[in-house]
N, C-alpha and C positions, 0 to 999 in steps of 0.2 A: 428602523421603523418600530421594532419591538419596544425600544426604550420610550419612544414617543407615545405608543399605545398605553404603556404602563403609567406614564406621567399623566396622560389625559384621564385615565381611570381613577388615579389618586386624587386629582383635582375635583372630579365629579363626586367622588365619595366624600371628600372634605366639605364640599359645598352642600351636599345633601345633609350631612351631619349638622352643619351650622344652621340650616333651615329648620331641621327637626328640633334643635336646641332652642331656637328663637321663637318657635310657635308653641306657646303654652296653652294646652287645651283646657277649656273651662270644665269645672267639676260636673260630672254627670248627675242628672236628677235621679233620686232614689225612688224608682217606680213602685217598689215593694212597700216602702213606707207610705207613699201616697195612697196606695190601694188600701192599706190598713186604716187610713184616716177617713175613708169613705163612711158616711153615716151621720147621725145626730149625736152630738157630744154635750153632756150635762156637767154642771159644776158639782164638785164633790161635796161642797159645804151645804148648799141649799137645793140641789138637784134642779136648778133652773137651767134652761137651754142656753148654751154658750154659742154654738154655731152648728151648721150642717155643711159637711163637705160632700159635694157631688161633682164627679168628673174632676176638672181642674179649677173649680169655683167654690168659694166659701160663702155661705149665706148666713146672715145674722137674723135673730128673731125680731130685732128692732127694725121696723119698716122704714125708718129714716136713714138707715145705714145701707150704703150701696154694696152689692156683692163684689167680691174681689178675687182676682186670679191668685192661685197659690201653687207652690211646688216645695218639695223637700230635697235639700242638697246636704249631704253628709248628715250632721246632727243639727240642722238649721231649718226652721220653717220660714219660708220667704213669702211675703204678701206683697203683691204688686198692684197698688191702687193709684191714687194721685201721686204718691211717692212710694218707693220701695222700702219696706221695713223687714227686719229679720229678728227671729226669736230663737233662742237656744233651746233645743229639745233635751230635756233631762232624762226622760224615760218614755218609751213607746212600746205598747203591745197591741194586740187586736182589740182590747177593751179598756186600755188605760193610756192616757196621754198627759204627760207632765212637761210643762215648758216654763221658761222664765220670761216675765213680761218686761216692759220698758223700765219699770222701777226696780227690777231685780227680785220681785216677788215670785214665788213658785205657784203656778196655777195647776191644780189637779182636776182633770176631767175624766169622766168614764162614759163609755158608749151606751146609748139608749138601746133597750130591747123592746120598748113599748111603742107600737105603731101610732098610738094616739098623740105622741110627742110631735108628730108632723104638724099638728094644729098650731104650734109655735110659729111656723114659717108661712102660713097662708099660701098666697099665690106668688110670693117672692117679688111683688111689685113695690118698688121703692117710692115712698111718699115724701114730698118736699115738706120742710118744717114750717115755712111761712105760708100765709093764707092767700097771697096774691089778690089783694083787694084794690079796686079802683077808688082813688081819693080825689075829690075836687074841693077847691076852696077859692074864694075871691073876696076882696075887700077894697074900700076906698080909704086912702090915707092922704093927709095934708102935708105938704112940704113948702113952707113959706106961703106964697100966694097961690101956689099950684095945688091942684087936687088930682091925685093919680089913682087909677083903678088897676089892680093887678089880679092875675089869675094864675093859680098853680094847679096842675093836674098830675097825680102820680099814676103812671100807667104800668101795670104789671106786664112782664114779658115771659117768654119761655127760655131766656138765657140762663143757663145753669151756672151756679157758683158752688164749687166743691170745697168744703171746709173739713180739715182733718181734726178729729176729736178722739177721745179715749173712752172706751166703754168700761163697765164695771170690772172687767178682767184686766184692765190696763193695756188693752190691745187697740192699736190705731185703727179707726174706722173713718170712712168718708161719708159725710152727710151732705145732702143736696139742698140748696136754696135757689130761689129765683130772683133775678135782679129786676130793677125797675128803670123805666125811662121817665124823667120828670120834665113836664112842659112848664115854661114860665113866660107869661106875657105881661107887659106893662103898657098902659094907655094914659095919655094926657088928653082928657076929653075923648073925642072920637079919633084922635091921632094915635096910631100904634108906634110907641117908641122902641119897643123891643119884643121879639117873639122868637123863642128857640126851644128845642128839645135838648136836655142834658142827659148824657150817658156817663157811666162810670169812667170810661176811658178819657173823657174830657178833662179829668182832674189828674191825669198821669204825671204832669209836670210838678204837681204840688204834693202828691201823696206817694210815699215809698211803694215801689212795685210789689214787694212781698206782701205788704198790707193790702194793697189794692186788689190783688188776685183773690183774696179770701173775703172781701167785703162786698156789700151791696149798697147801691145808692138808695137810701131809705126814704129821704124826703128833702124838700127845699121849703123853708119857712121864712115868713117876713120877720125882719129884725127891727129896723128903725129907718126913719127918714132923716137925712142930714143935708148939709149944704152941697155935699158931693153927689147926692142922689138917693135912691132907695136901696137899702141894704137887705139882702137875704142870706140865709145860712143853709148851705148844703151839708147833709150828714151822710157820711160813708161809714157804715157800721159793720163790724164783724158779727154775724148772727150768733145769738145765744151767748153773748159776752157783754161786759160793761165797756168794751173798747169801742171808740168811735173817733173819726177824724172829721173835723169841721172846716169848711171852706166858706169864706165870706164872698158873696157875689154882689158887686155894686153896679147898679144900672143908673147911669148919669142922665141928666135932663136931655142930652142930645142923643140918647139911646146907646151910648158906648158902654161896653161891659168891661169890668175889671174884677179879677179873682185873686184872692190871697188867703193864706192860712189864717183861720180865725183864732183870736185869743192871744 
């Protein structure tokens, strides 16, 4: 019995060691470093506000940039917004913070002692970059012996699109935009051939998902009339960039819809 008891104890000890070895604990957050980061930080070169750390959130003076959760782990500043990004901390004291940005540049910040610097941050409300305007247009076009009347209406929505950009310090920030729903109707005289709302997701099979996630459906415009029907072009654009994806929408005389990449 004694041998059996010793054998069982050895097995249990071995199992416990294996479990302990196989469970790698995540690095603990440096709460002291996080506490030192609390406050408003200014750029060393022009004394402009870089960010304000309050609790576990970083706020930016640019009202188009969303606040972001942060933590400090070892010598790394971790920002967790639309995606997680990490910055190597080169030096940190109660009044000095030096880190390396995405391009490898050293960013030198110092903590503000001037209460008036709070004015950089207002009420922390993030403002969307686009204006969310309702757009309506209609026209009559001829295709052979037929005359068609089309209507397009761009309807602003509250659907948020988050695009990651980089501020002057080379830090990734999330900017908010609002998407649109675009309505298209085509009439042959008093007969409605086609009437439908278009949303960004309707183009998922034609536009790469990574592009689609950061784009907005900006508009659908009339292009031309052909033997196949009326052609329109839908533009899915990444805000504040020259990049856009265009999809040709053909509405045939029988009301059937066809979509394909334009160009």
